[in-house]
C-alpha positions as CSV (number, residue, x, y, z in Angstrom):
1,M,80.3,121.3,58.6
2,A,79.6,124.4,56.8
3,A,81.8,127.5,56.3
4,P,80.9,130.9,56.8
5,F,78.8,132.8,55.1
6,G,80.6,133.9,51.9
7,L,83.5,131.6,52.6
8,K,83.9,129.2,49.7
9,S,87.1,128.3,48.2
10,L,87.2,128.2,44.6
11,D,87.7,124.4,44.3
12,A,84.0,124.2,45.7
13,Y,82.7,127.5,43.2
14,V,84.3,125.6,40.4
15,T,82.5,122.1,41.5
16,W,79.7,123.7,41.8
17,A,79.2,125.4,38.5
18,V,80.5,122.7,36.5
19,T,78.0,120.0,38.2
20,E,75.1,122.1,38.6
21,G,75.7,125.3,36.7
22,G,76.2,123.9,33.2
23,C,80.1,125.2,33.1
24,K,82.9,124.2,31.9
25,A,86.3,124.9,33.5
26,Q,90.3,125.1,32.5
27,S,93.2,125.0,34.8
28,G,96.7,126.0,34.1
29,I,100.0,127.7,34.8
30,K,100.4,130.7,32.5
31,S,104.0,132.8,32.7
32,D,103.8,136.8,32.6
33,A,105.9,139.2,30.9
34,R,108.5,139.0,33.6
35,G,108.9,135.1,33.4
36,K,106.7,134.7,36.7
37,V,104.4,131.7,36.6
38,H,100.9,132.0,37.8
39,N,98.1,129.3,38.1
40,I,95.0,130.4,36.2
41,T,91.3,129.1,36.1
42,R,89.0,129.8,33.5
43,I,85.3,129.0,34.1
44,T,82.9,129.5,31.1
45,S,79.3,129.4,31.7
46,P,76.8,127.4,28.9
47,E,76.1,130.9,27.5
48,G,79.6,131.7,26.2
49,K,80.2,134.2,29.2
50,S,83.5,133.5,31.0
51,V,85.9,134.3,33.8
52,V,89.5,134.0,34.4
53,V,91.1,133.5,38.0
54,V,94.6,134.3,38.3
55,G,96.8,133.3,41.3
56,S,96.2,130.6,44.0
57,E,96.3,133.6,46.6
58,L,92.1,133.1,47.0
59,Q,92.0,130.2,49.3
60,K,88.3,131.3,50.2
61,L,86.1,133.6,48.8
62,T,84.2,136.2,50.1
63,A,80.3,137.3,48.9
64,T,81.5,139.8,47.1
65,Y,83.8,138.1,45.0
66,L,81.0,134.9,44.7
67,G,78.8,137.9,43.6
68,Y,81.2,138.9,41.2
69,L,82.0,135.3,39.6
70,D,77.9,135.0,39.3
71,R,77.8,138.4,37.5
72,R,80.7,137.4,35.4
73,L,78.7,134.3,34.1
74,G,75.4,135.0,34.5
75,I,74.7,132.3,36.9
76,K,73.3,132.2,41.0
77,C,75.2,129.9,43.0
78,P,73.7,128.6,46.3
79,W,75.6,130.1,48.5
80,F,75.4,133.7,50.3
81,T,76.8,136.4,47.9
82,I,76.6,140.0,47.6
83,D,75.7,141.6,44.1
84,E,77.0,144.8,42.4
85,N,74.0,147.0,44.5
86,N,75.2,145.7,47.7
87,E,72.4,143.2,48.0
88,P,72.5,139.9,49.7
89,H,71.7,136.9,47.8
90,G,71.4,133.0,48.8
91,D,71.6,131.0,51.9
92,R,74.0,132.6,54.9
93,R,74.4,129.1,56.4
94,S,75.9,127.1,53.7
């Protein structure tokens, strides 16, 4: 069953970015200045652009966040996204 438009998990995005987008991904943990540990995921595009997602609270990604990831990486995922000009892209049904 397809999720409502713009609601994809970070795992689904990373899987797509690696298998279809030619990106590389690394996950791990890192502590902040207070000693609190956070999950981190770094996605790097074939052109060397990258984005780091900190925390696991991003269970589902909104269309605007998917657009942000696409812009940072210079790629276009197949799902519905909103770009920096609030213009929709992609398939609302997937």
